[in-house]
C-alpha positions as CSV (number, residue, x, y, z in Angstrom):
1,M,0.0,0.0,0.0
2,A,1.5,3.3,-1.1
3,R,2.4,5.7,1.7
4,R,0.6,9.1,1.5
5,P,2.7,12.2,1.9
6,L,2.2,14.2,5.1
7,P,0.2,17.4,4.8
8,R,2.3,20.5,4.1
9,I,1.4,22.1,7.3
10,L,2.8,19.1,9.2
11,S,6.0,18.7,7.3
12,N,6.9,22.4,7.5
13,G,5.3,23.1,10.9
14,S,8.5,22.7,13.0
15,A,10.5,25.1,10.8
16,S,7.7,27.7,10.9
17,I,7.4,27.4,14.7
18,A,11.2,27.8,15.1
19,R,11.1,30.9,12.9
20,S,8.1,32.3,14.8
21,R,9.9,31.8,18.1
22,E,13.1,33.5,16.8
23,M,11.0,36.5,15.5
24,A,9.2,36.8,18.8
25,R,12.4,36.6,20.8
26,T,14.0,39.3,18.5
27,A,10.9,41.5,18.9
28,A,10.9,41.1,22.7
29,D,14.6,42.1,22.9
30,G,14.0,45.1,20.7
31,A,11.0,46.2,22.8
32,T,13.0,45.7,26.0
33,D,15.7,48.1,24.7
34,V,13.2,50.7,23.6
35,L,11.1,50.5,26.7
36,H,14.0,50.3,29.1
37,P,13.7,53.9,30.4
38,L,10.0,53.4,31.0
39,I,10.6,50.1,32.8
40,T,13.3,51.7,35.0
41,I,11.0,54.6,36.0
42,T,8.1,52.3,36.7
43,R,10.3,50.1,38.9
44,G,11.5,53.3,40.7
45,L,8.0,54.5,41.3
46,R,7.1,51.1,42.7
47,R,10.1,51.2,45.0
48,L,9.3,54.8,46.1
49,A,5.7,53.8,46.9
50,A,6.9,50.8,48.9
51,A,9.3,53.1,50.8
52,G,6.5,55.5,51.5
53,R,4.3,52.8,52.8
54,R,7.0,51.5,55.1
55,K,7.6,55.1,56.3
56,W,3.9,55.5,57.0
57,S,3.6,52.2,58.8
58,A,6.6,53.1,61.0
59,T,5.2,56.5,61.9
60,P,3.4,56.5,65.3
61,K,-0.4,57.3,65.1
62,D,-0.1,60.4,67.1
63,R,2.3,61.9,64.6
64,R,0.4,60.9,61.4
65,G,-1.9,64.0,61.6
66,P,1.0,66.6,61.6
67,L,2.7,64.6,58.8
68,L,-0.4,64.7,56.6
69,F,-0.7,68.5,57.3
70,L,2.9,68.9,56.3
71,V,2.5,66.9,53.1
72,A,-0.7,68.9,52.2
73,A,1.1,72.2,52.8
74,V,4.0,71.2,50.5
75,V,1.6,70.1,47.8
76,L,-0.3,73.4,48.0
77,L,2.9,75.4,47.9
78,V,4.0,73.5,44.8
79,V,0.7,74.1,43.1
80,F,0.9,77.9,43.5
81,I,4.6,78.3,42.6
82,P,5.1,79.1,38.9
83,Y,6.1,75.9,37.0
84,G,5.8,74.1,40.4
85,P,3.9,71.0,39.1
86,L,6.3,70.6,36.2
87,L,9.4,70.9,38.4
88,A,7.8,68.4,40.9
89,L,7.1,66.0,38.1
90,I,10.6,66.2,36.8
91,T,12.0,65.7,40.3
92,L,9.8,62.7,40.8
93,M,10.8,61.1,37.5
94,A,14.5,61.7,38.3
95,A,14.2,60.1,41.7
96,A,12.3,57.2,40.3
97,A,14.9,56.7,37.6
98,W,17.7,56.7,40.2
99,K,15.8,54.4,42.5
100,G,14.8,52.0,39.7
101,R,18.3,51.4,38.2
102,D,19.9,48.0,38.6
103,P,23.0,48.5,40.8
104,K,26.0,46.4,39.8
105,V,27.0,43.9,42.4
106,P,30.6,44.6,43.4
107,A,33.1,41.9,42.5
108,P,34.4,40.1,45.5
109,T,37.8,41.4,46.6
110,G,40.3,39.5,48.6
111,P,40.8,35.8,49.1
112,D,38.0,33.5,49.9
113,E,37.9,31.2,52.9
114,S,39.9,28.3,51.4
115,Q,42.5,30.7,50.0
116,V,42.8,32.4,53.4
117,Q,43.4,28.9,54.9
118,R,46.2,28.2,52.4
119,L,47.9,31.6,53.1
120,S,47.7,31.1,56.9
121,S,49.1,27.5,56.6
122,L,52.0,28.8,54.4
123,Y,52.7,31.6,56.8
124,E,52.9,29.2,59.8
125,A,55.2,26.9,57.8
126,L,57.6,29.8,57.1
127,V,57.8,31.0,60.8
128,P,60.6,28.6,61.9
129,Y,62.8,29.7,58.9
130,F,62.2,33.5,59.0
131,S,62.3,34.2,62.7
132,V,64.8,34.2,65.6
133,P,64.1,34.4,69.3
134,E,66.2,37.6,69.6
135,D,64.0,39.6,67.3
136,P,62.0,42.1,69.4
137,S,59.4,42.7,66.7
138,P,59.3,39.6,64.6
139,L,57.8,39.7,61.1
140,Y,57.0,36.0,61.4
141,A,55.5,34.6,64.6
142,H,53.0,31.8,65.3
143,G,49.5,33.2,65.1
144,G,50.8,36.4,63.4
145,D,49.3,38.4,60.6
146,W,50.0,36.8,57.2
147,E,48.9,40.0,55.3
148,K,52.1,41.7,56.4
149,V,54.4,39.3,54.5
150,F,52.3,38.2,51.5
151,E,52.1,41.4,49.5
152,T,50.7,39.9,46.2
153,Y,49.2,36.5,45.6
154,D,47.3,35.1,42.6
155,F,45.4,31.8,42.4
156,D,44.5,29.7,39.4
157,G,41.1,28.2,38.6
158,D,41.8,25.2,40.8
159,G,42.5,27.3,43.9
160,R,46.3,26.7,43.7
161,F,48.9,29.4,43.9
162,D,49.9,30.9,40.6
163,R,52.1,33.8,41.8
164,L,53.3,34.8,45.3
165,S,55.4,37.7,46.6
166,I,56.9,37.2,50.0
167,R,58.6,39.6,52.4
168,Y,61.3,38.2,54.7
169,P,63.4,39.8,57.5
170,A,66.7,41.5,56.6
171,Y,68.7,39.1,58.8
172,F,67.8,36.1,56.8
173,T,70.9,34.7,55.1
174,D,69.5,34.9,51.5
175,G,73.1,35.0,50.1
176,E,73.8,31.4,51.2
177,P,72.7,28.7,48.7
178,E,71.8,26.3,51.5
179,S,69.4,28.8,53.1
180,R,67.7,29.5,49.8
181,A,67.4,25.8,49.0
182,R,65.6,25.1,52.3
183,I,63.0,27.9,51.6
184,E,62.6,26.7,47.9
185,Q,62.1,23.1,49.0
186,L,59.5,24.1,51.6
187,L,57.6,26.3,49.1
188,H,57.7,23.6,46.5
189,A,56.0,21.2,48.9
190,K,53.5,23.7,50.3
191,L,52.5,25.3,47.0
192,G,51.9,22.0,45.3
193,R,54.2,19.4,43.8
194,G,54.0,18.4,40.1
195,R,54.7,21.9,38.9
196,E,57.8,23.9,38.2
197,Y,58.4,27.1,40.1
198,H,60.7,30.1,39.4
199,F,62.2,31.8,42.5
200,L,63.4,35.4,42.1
201,W,65.3,36.6,45.1
202,D,65.6,40.4,45.6
203,E,68.3,40.6,48.2
204,E,68.3,44.4,48.2
205,G,64.5,44.7,49.0
206,N,64.2,41.4,51.0
207,H,61.5,40.1,48.6
208,L,61.0,36.6,47.1
209,T,58.7,36.2,44.1
210,V,57.5,32.7,43.3
211,T,56.0,32.1,39.8
212,V,54.5,28.9,38.4
213,L,56.2,28.1,35.1
214,A,54.4,26.6,32.1
215,P,55.8,23.3,30.8
216,L,58.3,23.5,28.0
217,P,57.1,22.1,24.6
218,T,58.3,18.6,23.9
219,D,57.0,18.3,20.3
220,I,59.6,20.4,18.5
221,A,61.4,18.0,16.2
222,A,64.8,18.4,14.5
223,Q,64.7,21.0,11.7
224,R,66.7,23.8,10.1
225,F,66.9,26.7,12.5
226,V,67.3,30.3,11.4
227,T,70.8,30.9,12.9
228,A,74.1,32.5,11.8
229,P,77.3,30.5,11.2
230,G,78.8,29.7,14.6
231,E,75.4,29.5,16.3
232,T,74.1,26.2,17.6
233,V,70.6,25.8,19.1
234,L,70.9,23.5,22.1
235,G,67.2,23.6,22.8
236,F,64.3,25.9,23.9
237,T,63.6,27.6,27.2
238,D,61.2,30.1,28.8
239,E,60.3,33.4,27.1
240,T,61.6,35.4,30.1
241,G,65.0,33.7,30.1
242,V,66.2,34.9,26.7
243,Q,65.7,38.0,24.5
244,R,65.4,36.2,21.2
245,T,62.9,33.9,19.4
246,L,63.2,31.6,16.4
247,P,60.5,30.4,14.0
248,V,60.0,26.7,14.5
249,M,57.5,24.1,13.2
250,E,55.4,22.2,15.6
251,G,53.6,19.6,13.5
252,D,52.0,21.6,10.7
253,E,52.0,25.0,12.5
254,Q,54.7,27.6,12.8
255,R,55.3,29.6,15.9
256,D,58.1,31.5,17.6
257,A,60.0,29.8,20.4
258,P,62.8,31.2,22.7
259,P,66.0,29.2,22.1
260,V,69.2,28.6,24.0
261,V,71.9,29.5,21.5
262,W,75.5,28.4,22.0
263,R,78.0,30.5,20.0
264,T,81.3,29.0,18.9
265,G,84.2,30.3,16.9
266,V,87.2,32.6,17.3
267,R,85.3,35.1,19.4
268,S,83.5,32.7,21.6
269,T,84.0,32.8,25.3
270,E,82.8,29.2,25.8
271,P,84.1,27.3,22.7
272,H,83.6,23.8,24.2
273,L,80.6,22.0,25.6
274,L,80.1,19.3,28.3
275,I,76.8,17.3,28.4
276,V,76.0,15.2,31.4
277,G,72.9,13.1,32.0
278,Q,71.3,9.9,33.0
279,P,70.9,6.9,30.7
280,G,67.9,7.6,28.4
281,S,67.8,11.3,29.2
282,G,68.6,12.5,25.7
283,T,72.3,13.2,25.7
284,T,72.8,11.2,22.4
285,S,69.8,13.0,20.9
286,L,71.4,16.4,21.7
287,M,74.7,15.2,20.3
288,R,73.0,14.2,17.1
289,S,71.2,17.5,16.9
290,I,74.5,19.4,17.3
291,A,76.1,17.2,14.6
292,L,73.3,18.0,12.1
293,Q,73.6,21.7,12.7
294,A,77.4,21.6,12.6
295,L,77.4,19.9,9.2
296,Q,75.9,22.9,7.6
297,H,79.1,24.9,7.8
298,G,81.9,22.5,9.0
299,D,83.3,19.0,9.3
300,V,82.4,16.5,12.1
301,L,84.4,13.8,13.7
302,V,82.2,11.4,15.9
303,I,83.6,9.1,18.5
304,E,81.2,6.8,20.3
305,G,82.4,5.1,23.4
306,S,79.3,3.1,24.1
307,G,79.5,1.2,20.8
308,T,75.7,1.0,20.3
309,G,75.8,2.5,16.8
310,D,73.6,5.5,17.6
311,Y,75.5,7.6,15.1
312,A,75.4,5.1,12.2
313,C,73.1,7.5,10.2
314,L,76.1,9.9,9.9
315,A,78.6,7.4,8.6
316,G,79.7,8.2,5.0
317,R,77.9,11.5,4.8
318,D,79.4,14.6,3.3
319,G,81.3,16.5,6.0
320,V,81.5,13.5,8.3
321,L,85.2,12.7,8.6
322,A,84.7,9.4,10.6
323,V,82.3,7.7,13.0
324,E,84.5,5.6,15.3
325,C,83.3,3.1,17.9
326,G,86.4,1.1,18.7
327,L,89.3,2.1,20.9
328,A,92.0,1.9,18.1
329,G,90.0,4.0,15.7
330,A,89.2,6.5,18.5
331,L,92.9,6.9,19.4
332,A,93.9,7.3,15.8
333,S,91.2,9.9,15.1
334,L,91.9,11.9,18.2
335,E,95.6,11.9,17.5
336,W,94.9,13.2,14.0
337,A,92.6,15.9,15.5
338,A,95.5,17.0,17.8
339,H,97.9,17.3,14.8
340,E,95.2,19.0,12.7
341,T,94.7,21.6,15.5
342,E,98.5,22.3,15.5
343,R,98.6,22.5,11.7
344,R,95.7,25.0,11.7
345,L,97.5,27.2,14.3
346,I,100.7,27.2,12.3
347,A,98.9,27.9,9.0
348,A,96.9,30.8,10.5
349,N,100.0,32.2,12.1
350,R,102.0,32.1,8.9
351,A,99.2,33.7,6.9
352,R,98.9,36.6,9.3
353,Q,102.6,37.2,9.4
354,A,102.7,37.3,5.6
355,G,99.7,39.5,5.4
356,H,97.5,37.0,3.6
357,P,94.0,35.9,4.5
358,V,93.6,32.7,6.5
359,P,93.2,29.6,4.3
360,D,89.7,28.3,3.8
361,D,90.6,24.9,5.2
362,V,91.7,26.6,8.4
363,K,88.5,28.7,8.6
364,R,86.2,25.8,8.1
365,P,85.0,24.7,11.6
366,L,86.0,21.2,12.8
367,W,83.8,19.6,15.4
368,I,84.9,16.7,17.6
369,L,81.9,14.9,19.2
370,L,83.0,12.5,21.9
371,D,80.2,10.4,23.5
372,R,81.0,8.4,26.6
373,P,84.8,8.9,26.7
374,T,85.0,7.3,30.1
375,A,83.9,3.9,28.6
376,L,86.9,4.1,26.2
377,G,89.1,5.1,29.1
378,H,88.2,1.9,30.9
379,L,89.1,-0.2,27.8
380,A,92.3,1.7,27.4
381,A,93.3,1.1,31.0
382,A,92.6,-2.6,30.7
383,D,94.8,-2.8,27.5
384,G,97.5,-0.6,29.0
385,R,97.0,2.0,26.3
386,T,96.6,5.8,26.3
387,D,93.3,7.3,27.6
388,P,91.6,8.9,24.7
389,Q,90.8,11.9,26.9
390,T,94.5,12.9,27.1
391,L,94.5,13.5,23.3
392,L,91.9,16.2,23.7
393,Q,94.2,18.5,25.6
394,V,95.5,20.3,22.4
395,P,92.0,20.8,20.8
396,L,90.7,21.9,24.1
397,R,93.4,24.4,24.8
398,H,93.9,25.8,21.3
399,G,90.6,24.9,19.6
400,R,89.1,28.4,19.8
401,A,91.9,30.0,17.8
402,A,92.1,27.0,15.4
403,G,88.4,26.7,14.7
404,V,88.1,23.4,16.5
405,T,85.1,22.7,18.8
406,V,84.9,19.8,21.3
407,V,81.7,18.4,22.6
408,V,81.9,15.8,25.3
409,A,78.9,13.8,26.6
410,D,78.9,11.4,29.6
411,Q,76.8,10.3,32.5
412,F,76.6,11.5,36.1
413,D,78.1,8.4,37.6
414,S,81.2,8.8,35.3
415,L,81.7,12.5,36.0
416,D,84.7,11.8,38.3
417,A,86.4,9.8,35.6
418,L,86.7,12.9,33.3
419,I,90.2,14.3,33.3
420,E,90.8,17.9,34.6
421,P,91.5,19.5,31.2
422,V,88.0,18.3,30.0
423,R,86.2,19.8,33.0
424,Q,88.3,22.9,33.0
425,H,87.9,23.9,29.3
426,T,84.2,22.9,28.8
427,R,82.7,26.0,30.4
428,A,79.4,25.6,28.5
429,R,77.4,23.0,30.4
430,V,74.2,21.0,29.9
431,T,72.5,18.6,32.3
432,L,69.7,16.3,31.1
433,G,67.3,14.0,33.0
434,P,66.7,13.8,36.8
435,A,69.5,14.9,39.0
436,T,70.1,15.8,42.6
437,L,70.9,19.4,43.7
438,Q,74.5,18.3,44.4
439,E,74.9,16.9,40.9
440,L,73.4,20.0,39.4
441,H,75.8,22.2,41.4
442,D,78.8,20.0,40.4
443,V,78.1,20.4,36.7
444,L,76.6,23.9,36.4
445,G,78.6,25.5,39.2
446,T,75.4,26.9,40.8
447,L,71.8,25.8,41.4
448,P,69.0,26.7,39.0
449,Q,66.3,29.2,40.1
450,T,63.6,26.7,39.3
451,T,62.4,23.5,41.0
452,P,62.7,20.2,39.0
453,T,59.5,18.5,37.8
454,A,58.5,15.1,39.1
455,D,58.2,13.6,35.6
456,V,61.2,14.5,33.5
457,P,60.7,13.9,29.8
458,A,63.5,12.9,27.5
459,G,65.7,15.9,26.5
460,R,64.6,17.9,29.5
461,G,67.2,19.6,31.7
462,Y,69.3,22.8,32.3
463,A,71.9,24.7,30.4
464,R,74.4,27.3,31.5
465,L,76.9,29.0,29.1
466,G,79.9,30.1,31.1
467,A,79.1,32.3,34.0
468,G,75.6,33.2,32.6
469,P,72.3,32.3,34.2
470,V,70.9,28.7,34.3
471,H,68.1,28.1,31.7
472,R,65.5,25.4,31.6
473,L,66.2,23.4,28.5
474,Q,64.1,21.1,26.2
475,V,66.2,19.5,23.5
476,P,64.6,19.2,20.0
477,A,63.7,15.6,19.3
478,T,66.5,14.1,17.2
479,P,66.2,10.3,17.5
480,D,68.1,7.7,15.5
481,P,66.3,7.4,12.2
482,Y,67.4,3.7,11.9
483,D,65.8,2.8,15.3
484,D,62.6,0.8,15.1
485,A,61.1,2.7,18.0
486,T,61.4,6.1,16.2
487,S,58.2,7.6,14.9
488,E,57.8,8.1,11.2
489,T,57.5,11.9,11.7
490,H,60.8,12.2,13.6
491,R,62.5,9.7,11.2
492,Q,61.6,11.8,8.2
493,A,62.6,15.0,10.0
494,V,66.1,13.6,10.7
495,L,66.6,12.1,7.3
496,A,65.7,15.4,5.7
497,L,68.6,17.1,7.5
498,L,71.3,14.4,6.7
499,P,73.8,15.4,4.0
500,Q,74.2,13.3,0.9
501,R,76.2,10.1,1.2
502,V,79.6,10.4,-0.5
503,S,81.1,7.0,0.5
504,P,79.7,3.7,1.7
505,A,79.5,3.2,5.5
506,D,81.8,0.3,6.0
507,D,83.8,-1.2,8.8
508,S,86.7,1.3,8.2
509,N,84.7,4.0,9.9
510,G,84.1,1.8,12.9
511,V,80.4,1.1,12.3
512,E,78.6,-1.6,10.4
513,A,77.3,-1.0,6.9
514,V,74.0,0.9,6.8
515,P,71.7,1.0,3.8
516,D,70.5,4.1,2.2
517,E,67.4,5.8,3.5
518,A,65.2,4.5,0.7
519,E,66.4,0.9,1.3
520,A,66.1,1.3,5.1
521,L,62.5,2.6,4.8
522,A,61.6,-0.1,2.2
523,D,62.8,-2.8,4.6
524,R,60.6,-1.5,7.3
């Protein structure tokens, strides 16, 4: 049986009703705007009438007669005064308009009850650290007023501290790192763990400002950074830490990010770098990132002490002199690097004495990347051979004038095995991964002004260039493109930065033969 179509009024009824409701709502809004003055005056007259009734009810009965006589006299006077009724009407309308307005509810000022409780608890926790018994008028005392010491405070949507400014007494030893560390540890626990805080000590004004830091981005992959020759991007930090930004790609979007730029060359004050971290903290990824940036303008010599083949993607590339994993190859390469440094110094000196420009092969930067030299040192000690670190003394001492840059990476537990020239000449420092305050102080020379996060991602740490400030650091993701665990996005990003292969990667370079990118990707 054929189905009959619905009547037109039923099929289009819902749309017509919706349009009618929208038109009625629009008309009501327009009428409200037009009639708003009349509505306000009517509301005011109603409130004035209610106030008059309350006044009449509150007046004793023996006084109502004189009150009526007074009102009648005023009305009679207004009637006989020229323009009296008009002025009375205008005055009544003005009073009604003022009385009928909607007063704005003032926004609540000051902390609420829960915030006051947090401020009071924090004040009580600071009393033992910021008070002494000899103080006749202590700023901090049990049961004291917290409003005297917390000048400014901001809370986020969850009721947690977002920013806090604290006053402390002048006799507090804010110049001692141990005293500062105790206060920072206490504030980290009381303000809430799981976040990173920045501590700004104003020793002159006796103020401490605590600010919650936003997490650093971890999705910046390896790419071509807009830098000048001699500049290397170690990673990215907070916007308040540096005065420069670089355009970077995060996925398919481009934005500006504040970098930590390390400058090398003849005029560099920190020509060599030391990277220290825990296993899996991203030290090899940072070394690989530095190598890809150095290959744009110079030559790279890679020596890997762990022997895991993490730098196999660089073998046989244009600009890569060698990738050595064995002890014999490392000793031969470092010995050549020492002679090359001396040759460059002699050639540059002769050119200057003769008034000629420095040869191009001397001006071209040479990078020596040494990963886990202490592992090779243990092998050399077992075989009775020379420690490879001793061959770094000439490049370290004279590398700045010869255009030679040394980058050494090792682990915290092997820091004592590094020889004195390595620790003395590598004034640019980077720490990655979780570390104790003592380990950070041993590497950086001072403690950072931020608290470490509980969950440290790969490539996360701190950087300090010479005697400068300590920056939070997030290394750009530069994994091994031949690793099965590498994502396809990061693999393609690293492969796009690799120079062309000029020679096959064979055993002469100290690593196993590695197929081309197309073959490697096809095998996967």
